[in-house]
Structures are given as structure tokens and as C-alpha cells.
C-alpha positions in Angstrom: -11.7 21.7 30.6 -9.1 21.5 27.6 -7.4 24.3 26.1 -8.5 25.3 22.6 -5.1 25.2 21.2 -4.9 21.3 22.6 -8.4 20.4 20.8 -7.2 21.8 17.1 -3.7 20.2 17.1 -5.2 16.4 16.7 -7.6 17.9 14.0 -4.4 19.4 12.3 -2.3 16.6 12.6 -4.9 14.6 11.2 -5.4 17.1 7.9 -1.6 17.3 7.5 -1.8 13.5 7.1 -4.7 13.2 4.7 -3.0 16.0 2.9 0.1 14.0 2.3 -1.7 11.5 1.5 -4.0 12.9 -1.1 -0.8 14.9 -2.4 1.2 11.6 -3.1 -1.9 9.7 -4.7 -2.1 12.7 -6.8 1.3 13.0 -7.9 2.5 9.7 -8.0 -0.7 7.2 -9.0 -0.1 7.8 -12.5 3.8 6.9 -12.0 4.2 3.0 -12.6 7.7 0.9 -11.2 9.3 -1.3 -13.7 8.6 -4.1 -10.8 4.9 -4.1 -11.2 5.0 -5.6 -14.9 7.7 -8.0 -13.7 4.6 -9.0 -11.2 2.0 -8.5 -13.8 4.0 -11.2 -16.4 4.1 -13.8 -13.5 0.6 -13.4 -12.4 -0.8 -13.3 -16.3 1.0 -16.6 -16.9 -0.1 -17.9 -14.1 -3.8 -16.8 -14.1 -4.3 -17.8 -17.8 -2.0 -20.5 -18.4 -1.4 -22.5 -15.0 2.6 -21.5 -14.9 4.1 -19.5 -12.4 7.1 -18.7 -14.3 8.3 -15.2 -16.5 8.4 -17.0 -19.9 6.3 -19.8 -20.8 9.1 -21.8 -22.7 12.4 -22.5 -21.6 13.9 -22.9 -18.2 11.8 -22.3 -15.1 13.0 -19.5 -13.0 11.4 -17.3 -10.1 12.5 -13.7 -10.1 9.6 -12.1 -7.8 10.4 -11.2 -4.0 6.6 -11.6 -2.9 4.5 -14.9 -3.7 1.7 -13.3 -2.0 1.5 -10.3 -4.0 1.7 -12.7 -7.2 -0.9 -14.5 -6.5 -3.1 -12.1 -4.9 -2.6 -10.2 -8.8 -3.2 -13.4 -10.5 -6.4 -14.0 -8.6 -7.3 -10.5 -9.9 -6.2 -11.1 -13.2 -8.5 -14.4 -13.7 -11.4 -11.4 -14.1 -9.6 -9.2 -16.6 -9.8 -5.5 -16.4 -7.0 -3.1 -16.8 -3.7 -4.4 -15.5 -2.0 -1.3 -14.5 -5.4 -0.1 -12.3 -5.4 -3.4 -10.8 -1.7 -3.0 -9.7 -2.3 0.6 -8.6 -5.4 -0.5 -6.5 -3.9 -3.7 -4.7 -1.0 -1.5 -3.7 -3.5 1.4 -2.5 -5.1 -1.2 -0.6 -2.1 -2.6 1.1 -0.8 0.8 1.8 -4.0 1.5 3.6 -4.1 -1.9 5.4 -0.3 -1.3 6.6 -1.4 1.9 7.9 -4.2 0.9 10.2 -2.3 -1.8 11.5 0.7 0.5 12.1 -1.9 2.7 14.3 -3.5 0.0 15.7 0.2 -0.8 16.8 1.4 2.3 17.9 -1.4 2.7 20.0 -1.0 -0.8 21.8 2.1 -0.3 22.8 1.6 3.3 23.9 0.3 3.6 27.4 -0.8 7.4 26.7 -3.7 7.4 24.1 -2.6 11.5 23.1 0.7 10.8 22.8 0.1 7.1 20.6 -2.4 9.6 18.6 0.1 11.9 18.0 3.0 9.4 17.0 0.6 7.5 14.9 0.2 10.4 12.8 3.3 11.8 12.7 4.3 8.0 11.7 2.1 7.9 8.5 3.2 12.0 7.8 6.6 10.0 7.4 5.4 6.9 5.5 3.4 8.4 3.3 5.7 11.6 2.4 8.2 8.9 0.9 
């Protein structure tokens, strides 16, 4: 039989990770990095004008680093809505996907499931706190 302290530790780790995620989202959700506006410009030009360029007139350029993100944002922009909210939701979904695959990778690579669980939780705590 497991001792009560051993049973509470995983619950505490999950609560800390969820608490940090909630604090991080509450604190940073109102903040928009300037790169988001660069991606939005490219995505809107692609979605509404069919041109993957920052400016519609003049010399063609590519000033984005993530083509997939730009294409996803352009597809979402086609449906309309609030572009800032769309950027934040895509970012949040990307964060959750990264967390899910990180936990799955850690659990696959670790031999002991208990250690894998704690490694995954603390990885998430470190990841989400920045």
C-alpha cells in the first residue's frame, strides 16, 4: 500500500502545473507580441489578395520565419473574426499540443512511469513559467 504522502505528491504537482498555466494565461493573454502583427499582415494579404507578401505593391519579400503558422493563420483569417483573438487561440492550441507531445515523449523515453510523470510535470512547470 502506498503511503498517503506518495499519493498526494502527483496531485500537488498537477495542481502546481495547472496553477502556473492559469496564472501565465491570465497575466500574458492581454499582451500581443509585435511579431504577431507581422504574421497577420502576411496572412491577411494571402487570405484576401492571394499574395504571400508584406506589402502588395513593390518588391516581393519574405519576412516571416514560420510558413506553416502563416498558412494556418491565413486559412483562419478567411473566415473573418477578431485577428488578435485568432492569433492568441492558435498560440494556445500550439502550446497545448507541444505540452501533450512533450509529456508523451518523456513518458516513452523514461523507464519508470512514476519518474516519467514527475519529469513531465516539472518540464511543463518550467516550460509554462516562461
